[in-house]
N, C-alpha and C positions, 0 to 999 in steps of 0.2 A: 410342485416345482421345487427342485433341490437348490439349496444355496451353495455357491462356490466360495470356499475359504482360501485365503492366501496366508502363507507364513510371513513373518516380518520382513525377511530379505526380499521376497517377491513383491510385497506391498511397497517397500522402500524403492525398489527398482521401478515400479509402475509410476510412482510419484516423482522419482528422480531427486530424492533428497537423502540426507544423512539419517542415521538411526535416531539421534536425539531430536532432530526436526520432526521426523515422523511421529515420535512419541508425543511431542507437544501438540501436533495437529490432531492425533488420535484422541487425546484428552480434551482438547478445546472443542472439537466438533463431534464428540461422542460417537466415534466409529464403533459399531458393534463388534465385539470380539469374544473369543472363547479361548480356553486353554486346553492344549493337547498334552497328555502325559506320555513321555517316552522314557522308559526306565525310571530313574528318579528325577529326571528333569521335566519341567513344564515349559511348553512353548506356546506363545500367543499366536492365534490365527485371527485374521480380520476378514470381514465380509467384502467380497470383491465389489459389489454394488456400491457400498459406502466409500470405498477407496476411490473408485472411478468418479463418484459424485463429488468427492473432495477435490480430485484433480481438476474437474471442470470448474468448480467454484474458485480454486486458486488461480486458474487461468484467466478469469474475468477481471477486467480493470475495475479498480475500486472507485475511481472518479475520473470524469472527463472535464478538463478545464472549460468553464462555461462563461466566464466573465468578459473576456475580450474577444471580439469577432476575429476570426482568421481571415487572411487575405482572400481566400476562396469563398468566404461566406459560410463554410462548414467548419465545425470544430474538430480538431485532431483528437483521436483517441489516445489513451496512455501508451498503447502499443506503438502508434505512429510517432508519438513524441519520443518514445524510447529508441525508435529506429532512426531518428534524425541525428546524423553524425555531427551536425553543427551544434547540437545542444551540449552544454557543459557536462551533463550527466550521461553516463553510458547505460546501456540496456540493463545490466545487473543492478546498477545503482538505483534506477527508477523502480524496477520491480521490487527490490529490497525495501525501498522507501514506502512504496504502496502497501506491501505486506506488513510492514512494521507499524503502520498506523492502526491502532486498535479500534478507533472510532472513525467512520467515514468523514472525510474532510468537511463536507457541507454541514455536519452536525457538531463539529468541534468549535468551541468558542474562541480559544487561543491557538494560534499557529506558530510553529517555528519558522525561521527564515526559509528553510528548504520546503516545508509544507506550503507556505505562502507562494513560493515560486511555482510549485507543482499545481496549486489551486488556480492561480491566475494565468499561468503560462508565460509569465514575465521572468526575466533573468533575476537571480538573487541580488546581483549588484544594483539593479535599478530599484528594487524594493528597499534594500538597505539604505541607499542614497535618500530615498523619500522618507524613510523612518528617521534617519539622522537629521534631516532638514525639518522635521515636524509636519510634513505633509500628511502622514498617516497618524492621526491622533491616537494617543494612548499606547503607542508602540514603545517598548523599552526593554532594557536588559534586566534579566531576573536570575536568581539562583547563584550558586557558588561559581559556576562556569561563566556567568554573566552572558548567557545566550539570549538572543532576542525573542521576545514574545509579541506577537502582532494579533490584535483582536480581529477576528474574521469579519465582523460587521463593519469595522472602520476600514479594513482593506477593501471591502466591496464598495463602500462609499468613495474611497480614493480612486478605485478603478472606474467607477461611474463618472467621476469628474474627468478622468483622462479621456474617456470615450466621448464625452460631450464637448470637451474643450480644447 
């Protein structure tokens, strides 16, 4: 079986991303590559199978909000949430946020306000209101930018109280 190799522009086109983004993904996911000499220049080529596997992996949602029951009894996927035009975030914002999270949300101990909103499915304003009122224990502003840090376990406890009460 012969392996098909793609040059960098073809691989970038297949993934639908910029050169720098492709290089980051290639490094992070160890996409097999080789170099082809053409005159004095060397050009990178990437295995088609690896690039297609990466494309499939990037298309998968990282997390489906699972704390609060949906009105239909079924949980919306991230794609469905992103397609919801009533949501304050647009498709690109949700996808960028999901991809930016280096650790899956259920494994993170501390969440930003945006991550907490994505994790619970609640609006950021509602979570911020609860954090300011002290309903979510341990939530507070940190760092130079004074951004909110919300402990995931405390957020889950607060959501459980909302569901029960």
